[in-house]
C-alpha positions as CSV (number, residue, x, y, z in Angstrom):
1,M,0.1,0.0,-0.1
2,A,1.5,3.4,-0.9
3,N,2.4,5.7,1.9
4,P,0.9,9.2,0.9
5,Y,3.1,10.8,3.5
6,A,6.3,9.4,2.8
7,G,6.9,12.1,0.2
8,L,9.4,14.7,2.2
9,G,12.1,11.7,3.2
10,T,14.7,13.4,6.1
11,A,14.3,16.3,8.3
12,S,17.0,17.9,5.9
13,A,15.2,17.4,2.9
14,T,12.0,18.7,4.3
15,M,13.9,21.8,5.3
16,A,15.3,22.4,2.2
17,N,11.9,21.9,0.4
18,V,10.5,24.8,2.5
19,R,13.8,26.8,1.5
20,G,13.2,26.1,-2.1
21,D,16.8,24.5,-2.3
22,S,15.8,21.0,-3.8
23,G,15.3,22.0,-7.1
24,D,11.9,20.6,-7.5
25,K,9.1,22.6,-8.5
26,P,6.3,23.2,-6.3
27,D,3.3,20.4,-5.9
28,G,0.7,23.1,-6.1
29,G,-0.8,22.3,-3.0
30,L,-1.4,24.6,0.0
31,D,2.4,25.0,0.8
32,G,3.4,25.0,-2.7
33,G,5.0,28.3,-4.4
34,T,7.0,30.9,-2.8
35,P,6.7,31.3,0.9
36,M,5.3,34.5,2.3
37,S,7.6,36.9,3.5
38,S,7.3,38.0,7.4
39,R,6.4,41.5,6.0
40,E,3.7,40.0,3.8
41,V,2.4,38.1,6.8
42,L,2.4,41.2,9.0
43,K,0.8,43.0,6.4
44,R,-2.1,40.6,6.4
45,L,-2.2,40.3,9.8
46,S,-2.8,44.0,10.3
47,P,-6.3,44.4,9.1
48,Y,-7.4,41.6,11.8
49,V,-5.5,43.7,14.4
50,R,-7.3,47.0,13.2
51,R,-10.6,45.9,14.0
52,H,-10.1,46.1,17.5
53,L,-7.9,49.4,17.4
54,L,-9.6,50.4,20.8
55,A,-7.7,47.7,22.5
56,L,-4.8,48.4,20.4
57,V,-4.6,52.0,21.4
58,A,-5.0,51.2,24.9
59,S,-2.3,48.9,25.1
60,F,0.1,51.1,23.5
61,V,-1.0,53.8,26.0
62,C,-0.5,51.5,29.1
63,A,3.0,50.2,27.8
64,A,4.1,53.6,27.2
65,T,2.7,54.5,30.6
66,T,4.3,51.5,32.2
67,V,7.8,52.2,30.4
68,V,7.9,55.9,31.3
69,L,7.1,55.2,35.1
70,Q,9.7,52.2,35.2
71,L,12.4,54.5,33.5
72,Y,11.7,57.0,36.3
73,V,12.7,54.6,38.9
74,P,16.3,54.7,38.0
75,I,16.3,58.6,38.3
76,L,14.9,58.0,41.9
77,I,17.6,55.8,43.1
78,G,20.2,57.8,41.5
79,R,18.9,60.9,43.6
80,A,18.6,58.9,46.5
81,V,22.1,57.5,46.3
82,D,23.5,61.0,45.9
83,T,21.9,61.7,49.4
84,I,24.4,59.6,51.1
85,I,26.9,62.4,51.4
86,G,29.5,60.1,53.1
87,V,30.0,57.6,55.7
88,G,27.4,57.3,58.1
89,A,26.1,60.8,56.7
90,V,22.8,60.6,54.7
91,A,20.5,63.6,54.1
92,F,17.0,61.9,55.4
93,D,15.4,64.8,54.9
94,L,15.9,64.5,51.2
95,L,15.9,60.8,50.8
96,L,12.3,60.1,52.9
97,P,10.3,61.8,50.1
98,I,12.2,60.1,47.3
99,L,11.5,57.0,49.1
100,V,7.7,57.9,49.3
101,R,7.7,58.9,45.5
102,L,9.4,55.8,44.5
103,A,6.9,53.8,46.1
104,L,4.3,55.3,44.5
105,V,5.8,55.1,40.8
106,I,6.3,51.4,41.5
107,V,2.7,50.7,42.4
108,M,1.4,52.9,39.6
109,A,3.7,50.9,37.1
110,A,2.4,47.4,38.5
111,I,-1.2,48.8,37.7
112,T,-0.6,50.0,34.2
113,Q,1.7,46.7,33.4
114,W,-1.6,44.8,34.6
115,L,-4.0,46.8,32.4
116,F,-1.4,46.4,29.5
117,G,-1.5,42.8,29.7
118,R,-5.3,42.4,29.9
119,F,-5.7,44.6,26.8
120,V,-3.2,42.8,24.8
121,S,-4.9,39.3,26.0
122,Q,-8.1,40.9,24.6
123,L,-6.5,42.1,21.5
124,S,-4.8,38.7,20.6
125,N,-8.0,36.6,21.5
126,R,-10.5,38.8,19.7
127,T,-8.1,39.0,16.7
128,I,-7.4,34.8,16.6
129,C,-11.3,34.6,17.1
130,D,-11.6,36.6,13.7
131,L,-9.2,34.3,11.9
132,R,-10.9,31.3,12.9
133,I,-14.1,32.3,11.8
134,D,-12.6,33.3,8.5
135,A,-10.8,30.0,8.2
136,F,-13.6,27.9,8.8
137,G,-16.0,30.1,6.7
138,K,-13.6,29.5,3.9
139,L,-14.4,25.9,4.0
140,R,-17.6,26.7,3.0
141,H,-16.6,28.4,-0.3
142,L,-14.1,25.9,-1.1
143,P,-15.1,23.6,-4.0
144,L,-15.6,19.7,-3.1
145,S,-12.4,18.6,-5.2
146,F,-10.1,20.9,-3.1
147,I,-11.6,19.2,0.2
148,D,-11.0,15.8,-1.6
149,A,-7.4,16.5,-2.6
150,H,-6.2,17.4,1.0
151,A,-5.7,15.5,3.8
152,H,-8.8,16.6,6.6
153,G,-6.6,16.3,9.5
154,D,-4.2,19.0,8.0
155,L,-7.1,21.2,7.1
156,L,-8.3,20.7,10.6
157,A,-4.9,21.4,12.1
158,R,-4.7,24.9,10.2
159,I,-7.9,26.1,11.7
160,A,-7.5,24.8,15.2
161,S,-3.7,24.6,16.2
162,D,-2.4,26.9,13.6
163,V,-4.7,29.8,14.9
164,D,-3.7,29.2,18.2
165,Q,-0.1,29.2,17.3
166,V,-0.6,32.5,15.6
167,G,-2.6,33.9,18.7
168,D,0.1,32.9,21.0
169,G,3.2,34.2,18.9
170,L,0.8,37.6,18.3
171,L,0.4,38.0,22.4
172,Q,4.0,37.5,22.9
173,G,5.0,39.6,19.9
174,L,2.7,42.5,20.7
175,T,4.1,42.5,24.2
176,Q,7.4,42.7,23.4
177,L,6.8,45.2,20.4
178,F,4.8,48.0,22.5
179,S,7.0,47.4,25.7
180,G,10.1,47.1,23.8
181,V,9.8,50.3,21.3
182,V,8.6,52.7,24.2
183,T,11.5,51.0,26.3
184,I,14.2,51.6,23.7
185,V,13.2,55.1,23.0
186,G,12.5,56.2,26.6
187,T,15.8,54.8,27.8
188,L,17.8,56.7,25.0
189,A,16.0,59.8,26.0
190,F,16.8,59.7,29.6
191,M,20.5,58.5,28.9
192,F,21.2,61.5,26.2
193,S,19.5,63.6,29.1
194,I,22.2,62.7,31.9
195,S,25.1,62.2,29.0
196,V,25.3,62.5,25.3
197,P,28.7,60.9,25.0
198,V,27.9,57.8,27.0
199,G,24.7,57.9,25.3
200,L,26.4,57.6,21.8
201,V,28.4,54.9,23.1
202,V,25.5,52.7,23.6
203,V,23.9,53.5,20.2
204,V,27.1,52.8,18.5
205,V,27.2,49.3,19.8
206,T,23.6,48.3,19.7
207,P,23.7,47.1,16.0
208,L,26.0,44.2,17.0
209,S,23.0,42.7,19.1
210,V,20.5,43.3,16.4
211,L,22.9,41.7,13.5
212,V,23.2,38.7,15.6
213,A,19.4,38.3,16.7
214,S,18.6,38.8,12.7
215,L,20.9,36.3,11.7
216,I,19.6,33.6,13.9
217,A,16.2,34.5,13.2
218,K,16.5,34.2,9.6
219,R,18.2,30.8,9.9
220,S,15.4,29.3,12.4
221,S,12.4,31.0,10.2
222,S,12.7,28.0,7.6
223,G,12.8,25.2,10.4
224,F,9.7,26.3,11.8
225,A,8.2,26.4,8.3
226,A,9.3,22.7,8.1
227,Q,8.0,22.0,11.5
228,Q,4.5,23.3,10.8
229,Q,4.5,21.3,7.6
230,I,5.1,17.9,9.0
231,Q,2.7,18.7,12.0
232,G,-0.1,19.1,9.3
233,Q,0.8,16.1,7.7
234,L,0.9,14.2,11.0
235,G,-2.3,15.6,12.4
236,G,-3.8,14.3,8.8
237,Y,-2.5,11.0,9.3
238,V,-3.8,10.6,12.6
239,Q,-7.2,11.8,11.9
240,E,-7.2,9.0,9.2
241,M,-6.3,6.3,11.2
242,V,-8.7,7.2,14.1
243,S,-11.6,7.6,11.7
244,N,-10.9,4.5,10.0
245,Q,-9.9,2.6,12.9
246,K,-12.3,-0.6,12.5
247,L,-10.4,-0.8,8.7
248,V,-7.0,-0.5,10.3
249,S,-8.1,-3.3,12.7
250,A,-9.5,-5.5,10.0
251,F,-6.8,-5.5,7.7
252,A,-4.1,-6.1,10.5
253,Y,-2.5,-2.8,9.3
254,G,-2.0,-1.7,13.1
255,K,1.9,-2.3,12.7
256,R,2.4,-0.4,9.4
257,S,0.4,2.2,10.8
258,I,2.3,2.7,13.7
259,A,5.6,2.3,11.5
260,T,4.1,5.5,9.4
261,F,3.3,7.3,12.2
262,T,6.9,6.7,13.9
263,D,8.6,7.9,10.6
264,L,6.7,11.1,10.7
265,N,7.2,11.7,14.3
266,Q,10.8,11.0,14.0
267,R,10.8,13.6,11.3
268,L,9.2,15.9,13.1
269,R,11.6,15.5,16.2
270,G,14.2,16.1,13.8
271,V,13.1,19.3,12.0
272,G,11.9,20.3,15.5
273,E,15.1,20.1,17.3
274,R,17.3,21.6,14.6
275,A,14.7,24.7,14.5
276,Q,14.7,24.8,18.3
277,F,18.5,24.7,18.6
278,V,19.0,27.3,15.9
279,S,16.6,29.3,17.4
280,S,17.8,28.9,21.2
281,L,21.1,30.4,20.0
282,S,19.9,33.8,19.8
283,N,19.1,34.7,23.4
284,P,22.6,33.6,25.0
285,S,24.3,35.2,21.9
286,T,22.4,38.5,22.5
287,R,22.7,38.5,26.0
288,V,26.5,38.0,25.4
289,V,26.5,41.2,23.4
290,N,24.7,43.1,25.7
291,N,26.4,42.4,28.4
292,I,29.5,43.5,26.6
293,I,27.8,46.8,26.2
294,Y,27.0,46.7,29.8
295,A,30.5,46.4,30.8
296,I,31.6,49.1,28.0
297,V,29.0,51.6,29.9
298,A,30.2,50.8,33.4
299,I,33.6,51.4,32.2
300,V,33.2,54.9,30.4
301,G,30.8,55.7,33.4
302,C,33.4,55.3,35.9
303,T,35.9,57.2,33.8
304,C,33.4,59.9,33.9
305,V,33.1,60.0,37.5
306,I,37.0,60.1,38.1
307,T,38.1,62.1,35.2
308,G,35.2,64.1,34.3
309,W,36.1,63.0,30.6
310,P,34.0,62.9,28.3
311,S,31.4,64.3,30.5
312,T,31.0,64.7,34.2
313,L,28.9,62.4,36.0
314,T,28.2,61.7,40.1
315,V,28.0,58.2,41.4
316,G,24.3,58.2,41.4
317,Q,24.2,59.2,37.6
318,V,26.4,56.5,36.8
319,Q,24.1,54.2,39.0
320,S,21.0,55.7,36.9
321,F,23.0,55.2,33.6
322,L,23.8,51.4,34.3
323,S,20.1,51.0,35.1
324,Y,19.1,52.5,31.7
325,A,21.6,50.8,29.8
326,N,20.3,47.3,31.5
327,Q,16.8,48.2,30.6
328,Y,17.8,49.2,27.3
329,M,19.1,46.0,26.4
330,K,16.2,44.1,28.1
331,P,13.9,44.2,24.9
332,F,16.4,42.8,22.8
333,N,16.8,40.0,25.2
334,E,13.3,39.5,25.5
335,I,12.6,39.5,22.0
336,S,15.3,36.9,21.3
337,G,13.8,34.7,24.4
338,V,10.5,34.7,22.5
339,V,12.0,34.2,18.7
340,T,11.0,30.5,18.8
341,Q,7.3,31.3,19.6
342,V,7.1,34.2,17.3
343,Q,8.9,32.3,14.4
344,A,6.5,29.5,14.9
345,A,3.5,31.8,14.8
346,F,4.8,33.3,11.3
347,A,5.0,29.6,10.1
348,S,1.5,28.8,11.2
349,A,0.4,32.3,9.9
350,R,1.9,31.3,6.4
351,R,-0.1,27.9,6.4
352,L,-3.5,30.0,7.6
353,F,-3.2,32.5,5.0
354,A,-2.4,29.5,2.4
355,L,-5.9,28.2,3.4
356,L,-7.4,31.4,3.2
357,D,-6.0,32.2,-0.4
358,A,-7.0,29.0,-1.9
359,T,-9.2,29.2,-5.0
360,E,-12.9,29.2,-3.9
361,E,-15.4,27.5,-6.1
362,R,-16.8,29.4,-8.9
363,R,-19.6,32.0,-7.7
364,T,-22.8,32.9,-9.8
365,V,-22.5,36.0,-11.4
366,D,-25.8,37.8,-11.0
367,P,-27.9,35.3,-9.6
368,I,-31.6,35.3,-10.3
369,R,-33.4,36.2,-7.3
370,E,-37.0,35.7,-8.3
371,L,-36.8,32.0,-9.4
372,P,-39.9,30.2,-10.7
373,P,-41.9,27.8,-7.9
374,A,-40.1,24.5,-7.4
375,Q,-41.8,22.0,-9.8
376,G,-39.3,19.4,-10.0
377,D,-38.5,19.6,-13.8
378,L,-34.8,18.7,-14.4
379,D,-32.8,18.9,-17.7
380,F,-29.6,17.5,-18.5
381,D,-28.3,19.1,-21.9
382,H,-25.3,17.4,-23.7
383,V,-23.6,17.4,-20.3
384,S,-19.6,16.4,-20.1
385,F,-17.4,16.4,-17.2
386,S,-13.9,15.2,-16.1
387,Y,-12.2,14.9,-12.5
388,V,-9.0,14.8,-14.2
389,K,-8.2,16.8,-17.4
390,G,-8.0,14.9,-20.7
391,T,-9.7,12.0,-18.7
392,P,-13.4,12.3,-19.5
393,L,-15.9,10.7,-17.1
394,L,-19.2,11.9,-18.6
395,T,-19.7,12.4,-22.2
396,D,-22.7,14.1,-24.1
397,I,-25.6,13.2,-21.2
398,T,-28.9,14.2,-22.5
399,F,-32.1,13.4,-20.5
400,H,-35.3,15.0,-19.1
401,V,-37.2,14.3,-15.9
402,S,-40.6,15.8,-15.9
403,P,-42.2,16.9,-12.4
404,G,-43.2,13.9,-10.4
405,Q,-41.4,11.5,-12.5
406,R,-39.0,8.8,-10.8
407,V,-36.1,8.2,-12.7
408,A,-33.2,5.4,-11.7
409,L,-29.7,5.5,-12.7
410,V,-28.1,1.9,-13.1
411,G,-25.0,1.0,-14.5
412,T,-21.5,-0.5,-13.2
413,T,-19.4,0.7,-10.7
414,G,-17.5,4.0,-12.0
415,C,-19.8,4.6,-14.9
416,G,-20.6,8.1,-13.3
417,K,-24.2,7.7,-11.6
418,T,-23.1,9.6,-8.3
419,T,-21.2,12.2,-10.5
420,L,-24.4,12.8,-12.1
421,I,-25.8,14.0,-8.6
422,N,-22.6,15.8,-7.7
423,L,-23.0,18.0,-10.6
424,L,-26.6,18.5,-10.2
425,L,-25.7,19.9,-6.7
426,R,-22.6,21.8,-8.1
427,F,-20.2,19.9,-6.1
428,Y,-18.6,20.1,-9.1
429,D,-18.9,22.3,-12.1
430,L,-19.5,21.1,-15.7
431,D,-17.0,21.0,-18.6
432,G,-19.6,21.5,-21.0
433,G,-23.3,21.4,-21.5
434,T,-26.3,22.3,-19.4
435,I,-28.2,21.4,-16.6
436,R,-31.8,23.4,-15.8
437,V,-33.9,23.0,-12.6
438,D,-37.3,24.0,-13.2
439,G,-36.1,25.7,-16.5
440,T,-33.5,27.5,-14.9
441,D,-29.4,27.3,-15.5
442,I,-28.1,26.1,-12.3
443,F,-25.2,28.4,-12.8
444,S,-28.1,31.4,-12.7
445,M,-28.8,30.2,-9.1
446,T,-27.0,30.4,-5.9
447,R,-25.8,27.0,-4.8
448,E,-28.0,27.9,-1.4
449,D,-31.2,28.3,-3.7
450,L,-30.5,25.5,-5.9
451,R,-29.6,22.9,-2.9
452,A,-32.7,24.1,-1.0
453,R,-34.8,22.3,-3.9
454,F,-33.4,18.6,-3.0
455,G,-33.7,16.4,-0.3
456,M,-30.9,14.0,-0.5
457,V,-29.6,10.4,0.9
458,L,-26.4,8.9,0.3
459,Q,-24.5,5.8,0.7
460,E,-22.2,7.4,2.9
461,T,-24.1,8.3,6.0
462,W,-23.2,11.6,7.9
463,L,-24.1,12.1,11.3
464,F,-22.5,14.4,13.8
465,A,-21.8,14.4,17.7
466,G,-25.2,15.5,19.0
467,T,-28.6,13.7,20.2
468,V,-30.7,11.5,17.8
469,R,-33.0,14.3,17.7
470,E,-30.7,17.0,16.6
471,N,-29.3,15.0,14.0
472,I,-32.8,14.1,12.4
473,A,-33.8,17.9,12.7
474,Y,-30.7,19.0,10.7
475,G,-33.0,18.4,7.8
476,R,-35.2,21.6,8.6
477,D,-34.8,24.7,10.4
478,G,-37.2,25.2,13.3
479,A,-38.4,21.7,13.4
480,T,-40.5,20.4,16.5
481,T,-40.1,17.3,18.3
482,E,-43.3,16.4,17.0
483,D,-42.0,16.9,13.2
484,V,-38.7,15.0,13.9
485,V,-40.8,11.9,15.5
486,A,-43.3,11.9,12.6
487,A,-40.2,11.5,10.2
488,A,-38.5,8.8,12.2
489,K,-41.8,6.9,12.1
490,R,-41.9,7.2,8.2
491,A,-38.4,6.3,7.9
492,H,-39.2,3.0,10.3
493,A,-36.5,4.2,12.6
494,D,-39.0,5.2,15.5
495,T,-38.9,1.7,17.0
496,F,-35.2,1.3,17.3
497,I,-34.8,5.2,18.5
498,R,-37.1,4.5,21.4
499,Q,-35.0,1.3,22.5
500,L,-32.0,3.6,23.1
501,P,-31.1,4.6,26.5
502,Q,-32.4,8.2,26.4
503,G,-34.6,7.6,23.3
504,Y,-34.6,10.6,20.9
505,D,-32.3,12.4,23.6
506,T,-29.7,9.8,23.5
507,H,-26.2,11.2,22.6
508,I,-24.4,9.7,19.7
509,G,-20.7,10.0,19.0
510,E,-19.4,11.4,15.5
511,D,-20.7,9.2,12.5
512,G,-23.0,7.5,14.8
513,G,-20.9,6.0,17.6
514,S,-22.3,2.4,18.3
515,L,-24.9,2.5,16.1
516,S,-25.5,0.1,13.3
517,Q,-24.5,1.0,9.6
518,G,-28.5,0.5,8.9
519,Q,-29.6,2.1,11.8
520,R,-27.4,5.5,10.9
521,Q,-28.8,5.2,7.3
522,L,-32.3,5.0,8.8
523,L,-31.7,8.4,10.6
524,C,-30.3,9.7,7.6
525,I,-33.5,8.8,5.6
526,A,-35.7,10.3,8.6
527,R,-33.6,13.7,8.1
528,A,-34.5,13.6,4.3
529,M,-38.0,13.2,5.1
530,L,-38.5,15.6,7.5
531,A,-36.5,18.0,4.6
532,D,-39.7,17.5,2.6
533,A,-38.0,18.9,-0.4
534,P,-39.7,18.7,-3.9
535,I,-37.1,16.8,-5.7
536,L,-35.2,13.6,-4.0
537,L,-32.0,12.3,-4.8
538,L,-31.6,8.7,-3.3
539,D,-27.6,7.4,-4.0
540,E,-27.9,3.5,-2.8
541,A,-30.0,5.0,0.1
542,T,-31.1,1.3,1.6
543,S,-27.8,-0.3,0.7
544,S,-26.9,-1.1,4.5
545,I,-30.4,-2.0,5.9
546,D,-31.8,-5.3,6.3
547,T,-34.5,-6.9,3.6
548,R,-37.2,-6.5,5.9
549,T,-36.7,-3.3,6.8
550,E,-35.6,-2.1,3.1
551,L,-39.1,-3.2,2.1
552,Q,-40.4,-1.0,4.9
553,V,-38.6,2.1,4.0
554,Q,-38.8,1.6,0.1
555,A,-42.7,1.8,1.0
556,A,-42.1,4.7,2.8
557,F,-40.3,6.1,-0.1
558,D,-43.0,5.4,-2.5
559,E,-45.3,7.2,-0.4
560,M,-42.9,10.1,-0.3
561,M,-42.1,10.0,-4.0
562,I,-46.0,10.6,-4.8
563,G,-45.9,14.1,-6.5
564,R,-42.3,14.5,-6.1
565,T,-39.5,14.2,-8.8
566,S,-37.0,11.4,-7.8
567,L,-33.6,10.7,-9.0
568,V,-32.6,7.2,-7.8
569,V,-29.1,5.7,-8.0
570,A,-29.3,2.0,-7.2
571,H,-27.2,-1.4,-7.7
572,R,-29.8,-3.6,-6.6
573,L,-32.2,-3.3,-9.2
574,S,-34.9,-4.9,-7.5
575,T,-35.6,-1.4,-5.9
576,I,-36.4,0.5,-9.1
577,R,-38.9,-1.7,-11.1
578,Q,-41.3,0.6,-10.4
579,A,-39.4,3.6,-11.8
580,D,-41.0,5.6,-14.8
581,C,-37.8,5.6,-16.6
582,I,-34.3,3.6,-16.1
583,L,-31.4,5.3,-17.6
584,V,-28.6,2.6,-18.2
585,M,-25.1,3.8,-18.2
586,D,-21.8,2.5,-19.4
587,K,-18.5,4.3,-19.5
588,G,-19.8,7.6,-18.8
589,R,-22.7,7.4,-21.3
590,I,-26.2,6.6,-21.5
591,I,-26.8,3.6,-23.6
592,E,-30.3,2.4,-22.8
593,R,-33.2,3.9,-21.4
594,G,-37.0,2.7,-20.7
595,T,-39.1,1.2,-18.2
596,H,-38.1,-2.0,-16.5
597,D,-40.0,-4.3,-18.8
598,D,-39.2,-2.4,-21.9
599,L,-35.4,-2.9,-21.1
600,L,-35.8,-6.7,-20.5
601,E,-37.8,-6.9,-23.5
602,Q,-34.9,-5.3,-25.4
603,G,-32.4,-8.0,-23.9
604,G,-29.6,-5.5,-24.0
605,F,-27.3,-4.5,-21.4
606,Y,-29.8,-4.1,-18.6
607,A,-31.3,-7.2,-19.1
608,N,-27.8,-8.9,-18.8
609,L,-27.4,-6.9,-15.5
610,Y,-30.5,-7.8,-14.0
611,Q,-30.2,-11.6,-15.1
612,S,-26.8,-11.5,-13.3
613,Q,-28.3,-10.5,-10.1
614,F,-31.1,-12.9,-9.9
615,A,-29.5,-15.8,-11.6
616,N,-29.2,-17.6,-8.6
617,Q,-32.5,-17.0,-7.1
């Protein structure tokens, strides 16, 4: 069995792919193409941040106030030091007011710092809330072909964990940005107010710290991009294995699945260790440079006290200057300390924006607002379609379904029966031809208006985590309990539902939990019956139901189909004998059409197919 997750090879190869060093062309997926630069990421994030301008301004004001108060502390400490006249000689009349002022400043700084943290947290959480809403909403506008072509676990990771990662990095980044910018500007102002020459020494040496941090950040960026990419693959693989655990166990695939998971996990570990190692160099490297700057300031300051050159300073002023030098370098240390989280956030943001930039399904241009009443008239006019360009699946499909008519689609597996339903509902767009519903081209209708005319039961059941009542009521907004029970009775699901522990209020897990496949399908049938749409689409709707229940449900369908247009896909030909017209498909074409009796009399493809099913009966 081919392993779709084995394409990246070693951790080094993965990082080379992310950097674009492999020489291979992008695969055209979500992470293909030229990576978005950090500047582009910030540009894309800025509109989300600007939506919460009040919290943004309040955060900046609180940050500025906190920093100014904190920078005033060294001034007061320096003045307090200068009140020490000599051994045992302290000017307490000057010292006490300074200490009282110092205490007030410290308390006010603590309050504004708390407010700053709260406003930044609000800004970050509201921003990621908007991002997650947009990302989830994006899925509604993506074509089904896109969803089918990408691992569902990876898409979930982008909406869940990647958005959280962006939020954490945004919180840390904004915190350091606001306080860091104000701290740097404020400390420079205070230092130059004390001594211009010593302040210039700090400014001249500072670029060394910035250069070291930027070089390491560039090296670690590609590593975190590779890490997030493999995390998405790992999430996709885990989601597939969990959702198909019965199949994994049935085919004794457990050891192989663990081997594949271990390989992905080891590659993630290798990429993660390398990214973390490179990133972890930032903080100690900048600290070394900053300590050198601190030592230079101390030496120059002491020289000024002793010699008066290049400027005259007191011991208290040197103390203040050293405090400012320490605070001036603090933002560089803090930024380098959170660079890991920020780089991971940038990598997650790139993955998130790649999803938001994915090509959406073609939207209806100037849709018809005043649609004709739903009659159930269907018209396929020379329809052609292919999933893969150059490999046609449907060719010149033409047929008409009158209101209230029951039409069945039969044929060999892969001939395009279900694809016709997908095209009718605009899950995929046509390559050629026209489909009309009640005389209106489906491309002149919004997808919502189009799909509101159909009730549908597919071979693959879909149930969500919730109560039985909620799953059935999904078929119609505002459905009452009486409506739900009535639909369940018509679908012959009421009996087994009442045998559940809490009846209609029984909570079932994702995809039906412990319910049998037949019970799940009955719930889906009840949902379709509750929808009560004018056109009914049935794709092997009774394939998982026992023969006795199938007869009961078929009787319910027969009753439901009265006055409704019905399009039925079936492999069991016994279920479509009463169809008004049977369309026989083979290799993407309609090769026969007529009633059950007419087709048997013709002795063609349908007759052979029917006889092969009942030859042993």
